C-alpha positions as CSV (number, residue, x, y, z in Angstrom):
1,M,41.8,-25.9,-38.0
2,A,43.1,-27.2,-34.7
3,D,46.5,-26.0,-35.8
4,T,45.1,-22.5,-36.2
5,F,43.5,-22.7,-32.7
6,F,46.8,-23.8,-31.3
7,Q,48.8,-21.0,-33.0
8,A,46.3,-18.4,-31.9
9,T,46.3,-19.4,-28.2
10,N,50.0,-19.7,-28.1
11,T,50.5,-16.3,-29.8
12,L,48.1,-14.6,-27.3
13,A,49.9,-16.3,-24.4
14,L,53.3,-15.4,-25.7
15,L,52.5,-11.7,-26.1
16,A,51.1,-11.6,-22.6
17,W,54.1,-13.4,-21.2
18,I,56.5,-10.9,-22.9
19,M,54.6,-8.0,-21.2
20,L,54.7,-9.9,-17.9
21,V,58.5,-10.4,-18.0
22,L,59.2,-6.9,-19.2
23,V,57.0,-4.9,-16.9
24,P,55.9,-7.2,-14.0
25,G,55.4,-4.3,-11.6
26,K,52.7,-2.7,-13.8
27,R,49.3,-3.5,-12.1
28,L,47.6,-3.4,-15.5
29,V,49.9,-6.2,-16.7
30,S,50.3,-8.5,-13.7
31,G,47.0,-7.7,-11.9
32,V,44.6,-7.4,-14.8
33,L,46.0,-8.5,-18.3
34,C,47.9,-11.6,-17.2
35,A,45.8,-12.4,-14.1
36,V,42.3,-12.1,-15.5
37,I,41.9,-11.0,-19.1
38,V,44.2,-13.3,-21.1
39,P,43.6,-16.3,-18.8
40,A,39.8,-15.7,-19.1
41,A,40.0,-15.4,-22.9
42,L,42.0,-18.7,-23.1
43,A,39.7,-20.4,-20.7
44,L,36.7,-19.3,-22.9
45,A,38.5,-20.8,-25.9
46,Y,39.2,-24.0,-23.9
47,T,35.6,-24.3,-22.7
48,G,34.4,-23.8,-26.3
49,V,36.5,-26.6,-27.7
50,I,35.9,-29.0,-24.8
51,G,32.1,-28.3,-24.9
52,W,32.0,-28.8,-28.7
53,K,34.0,-32.1,-28.5
54,L,31.7,-33.4,-25.7
55,A,28.6,-32.3,-27.6
56,T,29.7,-34.0,-30.8
57,N,31.6,-37.0,-29.5
58,G,30.1,-37.6,-26.0
59,P,32.3,-38.6,-23.1
60,P,35.9,-39.5,-23.7
61,P,36.5,-43.1,-24.8
62,G,38.4,-45.4,-22.6
63,D,39.6,-44.8,-19.0
64,V,41.1,-41.3,-18.6
65,M,42.6,-42.5,-15.3
66,T,45.2,-44.5,-17.2
67,L,48.0,-43.3,-19.5
68,A,46.7,-45.4,-22.3
69,G,43.2,-43.9,-21.9
70,L,44.7,-40.3,-21.9
71,R,46.8,-41.1,-24.9
72,E,43.6,-42.1,-26.7
73,V,41.7,-38.9,-25.7
74,F,44.7,-36.7,-26.7
75,S,45.0,-38.4,-30.1
76,D,42.3,-35.9,-31.2
77,D,44.2,-32.7,-32.3
78,W,41.4,-30.4,-31.0
79,V,41.4,-32.1,-27.6
80,F,45.2,-31.9,-27.4
81,A,45.2,-28.2,-28.4
82,A,42.6,-27.6,-25.7
83,A,44.6,-29.5,-23.1
84,W,47.6,-27.3,-24.0
85,T,45.4,-24.2,-23.6
86,H,44.6,-25.5,-20.1
87,Y,48.4,-25.3,-19.3
88,L,48.6,-21.8,-20.8
89,V,45.8,-20.6,-18.5
90,F,47.2,-21.9,-15.3
91,D,50.8,-21.1,-16.0
92,M,49.9,-17.5,-16.8
93,V,47.8,-17.2,-13.6
94,V,50.8,-18.5,-11.6
95,G,53.2,-16.3,-13.5
96,A,51.0,-13.2,-12.7
97,W,51.1,-14.1,-9.0
98,I,54.9,-14.6,-9.1
99,A,55.3,-11.2,-10.8
100,R,53.1,-9.4,-8.2
101,D,54.7,-11.3,-5.3
102,S,58.3,-10.8,-6.4
103,V,57.8,-7.1,-7.1
104,K,56.0,-6.6,-3.7
105,R,58.8,-8.3,-1.9
106,G,61.6,-6.5,-3.8
107,M,63.1,-9.7,-5.1
108,P,66.1,-9.3,-7.4
109,W,65.4,-8.8,-11.1
110,V,67.4,-11.9,-12.1
111,L,65.5,-14.3,-9.8
112,R,62.1,-12.8,-10.7
113,T,62.9,-13.0,-14.5
114,L,64.3,-16.5,-14.2
115,A,61.2,-17.7,-12.3
116,L,58.8,-16.0,-14.8
117,V,60.6,-17.4,-17.9
118,L,60.8,-20.9,-16.4
119,T,57.1,-20.7,-15.4
120,F,56.3,-19.9,-19.0
121,L,58.5,-22.7,-20.4
122,A,58.2,-25.4,-17.6
123,G,55.5,-24.2,-15.2
124,P,56.3,-26.1,-12.0
125,V,60.0,-25.4,-12.3
126,G,59.5,-21.6,-12.4
127,F,57.1,-21.8,-9.5
128,L,59.6,-23.8,-7.5
129,I,62.4,-21.4,-8.3
130,H,60.2,-18.5,-7.0
131,V,59.1,-20.1,-3.8
132,V,62.5,-21.5,-2.9
133,G,64.2,-18.2,-3.8
134,R,61.6,-16.3,-1.8
135,G,62.1,-18.6,1.2
136,V,65.9,-18.2,1.1
137,L,65.8,-14.4,0.7
138,R,63.2,-14.1,3.5
139,R,65.5,-16.2,5.9
140,T,68.5,-14.0,5.1
141,G,66.4,-10.8,5.6
142,S,66.9,-9.7,2.0
143,V,63.2,-9.4,1.3
144,E,59.9,-9.2,3.3
């Protein structure tokens, strides 16, 4: 069952990310679908799983401020799938901001697309590509 949850959340996120990469300038996509609707749906799913696990199992065992403690908490497939959903939510919100910001500033398609794809695959790397690229282009006067 946790596998089904994992597949469903990943599929929803992937479909939204495809739209975000293909049409980042569409307000419905970058300002509504990927900034609010899909992240909210994923957040609801996350909240449901975490609430259910807390209600049935109580607080996490061990010390979640240590790697060993986190490993123990994430050994539960449901908790691990929910934790992954947490990443999906925040990476998508960041990706939607990157899309809106890069379109507004007139950033080159290649840089925008690279930042979005890397945000989907490796969140912080894509964000870093965007902010560094944005800074360099602003200094050279290529974008606002």
